C-alpha positions as CSV (number, residue, x, y, z in Angstrom):
1,X,1.0,-17.7,15.5
2,X,-0.4,-21.5,15.7
3,X,1.6,-23.1,13.9
4,X,-0.5,-25.1,10.6
5,X,0.8,-27.6,7.9
6,X,-2.9,-28.1,5.6
7,X,-5.7,-26.8,5.2
8,X,-7.7,-28.6,7.8
9,X,-4.9,-27.6,11.0
10,X,-4.6,-24.3,9.2
11,X,-9.0,-23.7,9.5
12,X,-8.8,-25.7,12.9
13,X,-6.3,-22.7,14.6
14,X,-9.0,-19.9,12.7
15,X,-12.1,-21.8,14.1
16,X,-10.4,-21.5,17.3
17,X,-9.6,-18.2,17.6
18,X,-6.7,-17.0,15.1
19,X,-6.1,-14.6,13.0
20,X,-2.8,-15.2,11.8
21,X,-1.4,-19.0,11.1
22,X,1.9,-20.1,10.5
23,X,3.0,-22.7,8.2
24,X,5.9,-24.5,9.8
25,X,8.5,-26.1,7.7
26,X,9.3,-28.5,10.7
27,X,5.1,-29.3,10.5
28,X,4.9,-29.5,6.9
29,X,8.3,-31.9,6.9
30,X,6.6,-34.4,9.3
31,X,3.7,-34.4,8.0
32,X,4.0,-35.0,3.9
33,X,7.6,-37.0,4.1
34,X,7.3,-38.1,7.8
35,X,11.0,-37.3,7.7
36,X,12.6,-34.3,10.2
37,X,13.1,-31.1,9.9
38,X,16.3,-31.5,8.2
39,X,15.9,-29.4,5.1
40,X,14.2,-32.4,2.5
41,X,11.4,-29.7,1.7
42,X,12.2,-27.7,-1.3
43,X,10.9,-24.2,-2.2
44,X,8.1,-25.7,-4.1
45,X,6.8,-27.7,-2.2
46,X,6.6,-25.6,0.7
47,X,5.1,-22.7,-1.3
48,X,2.1,-26.0,-2.3
49,X,1.3,-26.4,1.3
50,X,0.7,-22.4,1.7
51,X,-0.9,-22.2,-1.4
52,X,-3.8,-24.7,-0.2
53,X,-3.1,-22.9,3.7
54,X,-4.4,-19.7,1.7
55,X,-6.7,-21.0,-0.1
56,X,-8.7,-22.6,2.6
57,X,-8.4,-19.6,5.2
58,X,-9.3,-16.2,2.7
59,X,-9.2,-14.0,5.4
60,X,-6.9,-14.5,8.0
61,X,-2.8,-13.6,8.0
62,X,-0.4,-17.2,6.4
63,X,3.0,-16.4,7.3
64,X,5.3,-19.3,5.4
65,X,8.0,-20.9,6.9
66,X,10.6,-19.4,4.2
67,X,14.4,-21.6,5.8
68,X,17.4,-19.9,4.4
69,X,15.4,-19.0,1.1
70,X,16.7,-22.0,-0.4
71,X,19.7,-21.1,-1.6
72,X,21.2,-17.2,-3.2
73,X,19.8,-14.0,-3.5
74,X,17.9,-15.0,-6.5
75,X,16.9,-17.8,-5.0
76,X,15.8,-15.5,-2.3
77,X,13.6,-13.8,-4.6
78,X,12.2,-16.3,-6.5
79,X,10.6,-17.9,-3.2
80,X,9.3,-14.2,-2.3
81,X,8.0,-14.2,-5.7
82,X,6.6,-17.6,-5.0
83,X,4.5,-16.8,-1.3
84,X,3.5,-14.3,-2.4
85,X,1.7,-15.8,-5.1
86,X,0.6,-17.9,-2.8
87,X,-1.6,-15.5,-0.9
88,X,1.0,-15.5,1.8
89,X,1.3,-12.3,3.9
90,X,4.1,-13.0,5.5
91,X,8.2,-14.7,5.5
92,X,10.5,-16.1,7.6
93,X,14.5,-16.4,6.8
94,X,16.6,-17.5,8.2
95,X,20.5,-17.9,8.6
96,X,21.6,-21.2,8.7
97,X,23.7,-23.2,6.1
98,X,22.0,-26.0,4.0
99,X,20.4,-28.6,5.1
100,X,19.3,-26.4,8.1
101,X,17.5,-27.8,10.9
102,X,14.8,-26.8,13.5
103,X,15.6,-24.6,15.7
104,X,16.0,-26.5,18.3
105,X,18.7,-29.2,17.3
106,X,22.1,-29.9,18.4
107,X,24.5,-29.5,15.4
108,X,23.2,-26.1,13.3
109,X,25.6,-24.2,11.8
110,X,25.2,-20.7,10.2
111,X,26.4,-18.4,7.1
112,X,28.4,-15.5,7.5
113,X,26.5,-12.5,8.6
114,X,27.4,-10.6,5.5
115,X,25.7,-14.0,3.2
116,X,22.9,-13.2,5.1
117,X,22.0,-10.1,5.3
118,X,22.3,-10.0,1.5
119,X,19.5,-12.4,1.3
120,X,17.4,-10.3,3.6
121,X,18.0,-7.2,1.3
122,X,16.8,-8.8,-1.4
123,X,14.0,-10.0,0.5
124,X,13.2,-6.6,1.3
125,X,14.0,-4.8,-1.9
126,X,11.7,-6.8,-3.9
127,X,8.5,-8.5,-2.0
128,X,5.3,-6.5,-2.5
129,X,4.1,-7.2,0.0
130,X,5.4,-9.7,2.7
131,X,6.8,-9.2,6.2
132,X,9.5,-10.5,6.1
133,X,11.3,-11.2,9.7
134,X,14.8,-12.5,9.8
135,X,15.8,-15.3,11.9
136,X,18.9,-16.0,12.8
137,X,20.4,-19.1,15.2
138,X,23.8,-18.0,15.4
139,X,23.0,-18.1,19.6
140,X,23.7,-21.7,19.8
141,X,26.4,-21.8,17.1
142,X,28.7,-18.7,17.8
143,X,27.1,-17.2,21.0
144,X,24.6,-14.7,21.9
145,X,26.0,-11.8,21.4
146,X,26.5,-12.6,17.7
147,X,23.0,-13.2,17.6
148,X,22.1,-10.1,18.9
149,X,24.5,-8.5,16.3
150,X,22.9,-9.7,13.1
151,X,19.1,-9.1,14.6
152,X,20.6,-5.5,14.6
153,X,22.4,-5.5,11.1
154,X,19.3,-7.4,9.9
155,X,16.9,-4.9,11.3
156,X,18.9,-1.9,10.0
157,X,18.3,-2.6,6.4
158,X,15.1,-2.7,6.6
159,X,13.4,-5.8,7.8
160,X,9.8,-5.9,9.6
161,X,10.9,-8.3,12.6
162,X,13.8,-9.8,14.2
163,X,13.8,-13.3,15.6
164,X,17.0,-14.4,17.5
165,X,16.0,-18.5,17.9
166,X,16.1,-20.2,20.6
167,X,17.3,-18.1,24.1
168,X,17.7,-20.8,27.1
169,X,16.7,-18.3,29.9
170,X,13.8,-15.4,30.1
171,X,17.3,-13.4,31.1
172,X,18.6,-14.1,27.4
173,X,15.4,-13.2,25.7
174,X,15.8,-10.2,27.9
175,X,19.3,-9.0,26.8
176,X,18.1,-9.8,23.0
177,X,15.3,-7.1,24.1
178,X,18.3,-4.5,25.2
179,X,20.2,-6.0,22.4
180,X,17.5,-4.5,20.0
181,X,15.5,-1.4,20.9
182,X,12.5,0.0,18.3
183,X,12.3,-3.6,16.9
184,X,9.0,-5.8,16.3
185,X,10.6,-9.2,18.3
186,X,9.7,-12.9,17.5
187,X,9.8,-15.2,20.8
188,X,9.6,-19.0,19.4
189,X,7.0,-21.3,21.7
190,X,8.0,-25.2,21.3
191,X,6.8,-27.6,23.8
192,X,9.6,-29.1,25.7
193,X,11.8,-27.1,23.8
194,X,15.1,-25.0,24.6
195,X,13.0,-21.7,25.2
196,X,11.1,-21.0,28.1
197,X,7.3,-20.6,28.0
198,X,5.8,-17.7,29.0
199,X,1.8,-16.4,27.7
200,X,1.4,-13.1,25.2
201,X,1.6,-11.1,28.1
202,X,4.8,-12.6,29.6
203,X,6.5,-12.0,27.0
204,X,5.4,-8.7,26.5
205,X,6.4,-7.7,29.2
206,X,10.2,-8.7,28.0
207,X,9.7,-7.3,24.6
208,X,8.4,-9.9,22.4
209,X,5.0,-8.8,20.7
210,X,5.2,-11.5,17.8
211,X,5.0,-14.8,19.4
212,X,4.7,-18.6,16.8
213,X,3.6,-21.9,18.2
214,X,4.4,-23.5,15.2
215,X,4.6,-27.3,16.6
216,X,1.5,-26.8,19.2
217,X,-0.9,-28.8,16.8
218,X,1.5,-31.3,15.5
219,X,2.5,-32.6,18.6
220,X,-0.6,-33.0,19.5
221,X,-2.3,-34.6,16.9
222,X,0.5,-37.2,17.3
223,X,-0.5,-38.2,21.1
224,X,-4.1,-38.4,20.6
225,X,-3.2,-40.4,16.9
226,X,-1.0,-42.6,18.6
227,X,-3.6,-43.3,21.4
228,X,-6.3,-43.5,19.0
229,X,-4.6,-46.3,16.6
230,X,-3.9,-48.2,19.6
231,X,-7.2,-48.9,20.8
232,X,-8.0,-49.4,17.5
233,X,-5.6,-52.2,17.0
234,X,-6.1,-53.4,20.6
235,X,-9.4,-53.6,20.4
236,X,-10.5,-53.6,16.9
237,X,-13.0,-50.2,17.5
238,X,-13.5,-47.6,18.9
239,X,-16.9,-48.4,20.6
240,X,-16.4,-47.4,23.8
241,X,-13.8,-44.9,22.9
242,X,-15.6,-42.3,21.1
243,X,-14.2,-39.5,23.8
244,X,-11.5,-39.5,21.5
245,X,-12.8,-38.5,18.4
246,X,-14.8,-35.6,16.9
247,X,-18.2,-36.8,15.9
248,X,-18.6,-36.9,12.3
249,X,-21.1,-34.0,12.2
250,X,-19.2,-31.8,13.6
251,X,-15.9,-32.8,11.3
252,X,-18.5,-32.5,8.4
253,X,-18.8,-28.6,9.9
254,X,-15.3,-27.7,9.7
255,X,-15.1,-29.1,6.0
256,X,-17.8,-27.1,5.0
257,X,-20.0,-30.5,3.9
258,X,-23.3,-28.9,3.5
259,X,-22.2,-26.2,1.3
260,X,-19.9,-29.2,-1.0
261,X,-22.9,-31.2,-1.0
262,X,-25.5,-28.4,-2.2
263,X,-22.4,-28.0,-5.2
264,X,-22.5,-31.9,-5.8
265,X,-26.8,-31.1,-6.7
266,X,-26.1,-28.8,-8.4
267,X,-23.6,-29.4,-10.8
268,X,-22.7,-33.7,-11.0
269,X,-25.3,-35.6,-12.6
270,X,-26.6,-38.6,-11.0
271,X,-26.1,-40.6,-14.0
């Protein structure tokens, strides 16, 4: 799953060949608010982002970062409803205390396991079609054994996949897989994050078949834009550095400009 944060990034990911994309809370907070992933996003903001992404790539499965569910089990039910109304195919729900943080940041805290499981149960009981992923950040807070125990308990109540966040070695990933037989497992591949980067084939070999790369687009875009803006500031033009930008015509193809020109000709009066 390629991480996306708006309609344009979703279309670019689909054009690259992805048939599942992931609406990242980290990316959405960074691009919409210019803020870190510290729980600033609200339930309705992420649902609105999901709606725009789902509308832009209608034939693509869209999984959405649901953070903690934004409250108690009743709030989780509402989150599930909003995401399904938006057109999402799946949801990630984690066990951090609010305000949450990115799973690869320091200083996280987790709620008691019983509270987390009650919210997972609410999601499973009230979803119509959402694929529910239970994420635990307990490895960094209380240790790998507790993280595995939480993953086992979530699997027992009927979630579709388990996600132990931020193991710090392949050996830890193998330990999670050994502790959760029969489970579908998620691996989170964050460039320069805490977990070693591995290919899909390598991850499959250690027991992981759902792979999310949530920040690839954001980090690549940030570097590319910083470079282009720097050249523009220093030289006043990108005339000699057109290699830094996609062509105007190619960009028009990505946003389906021809179709919208046709709509304008059909429905908008020349006056």
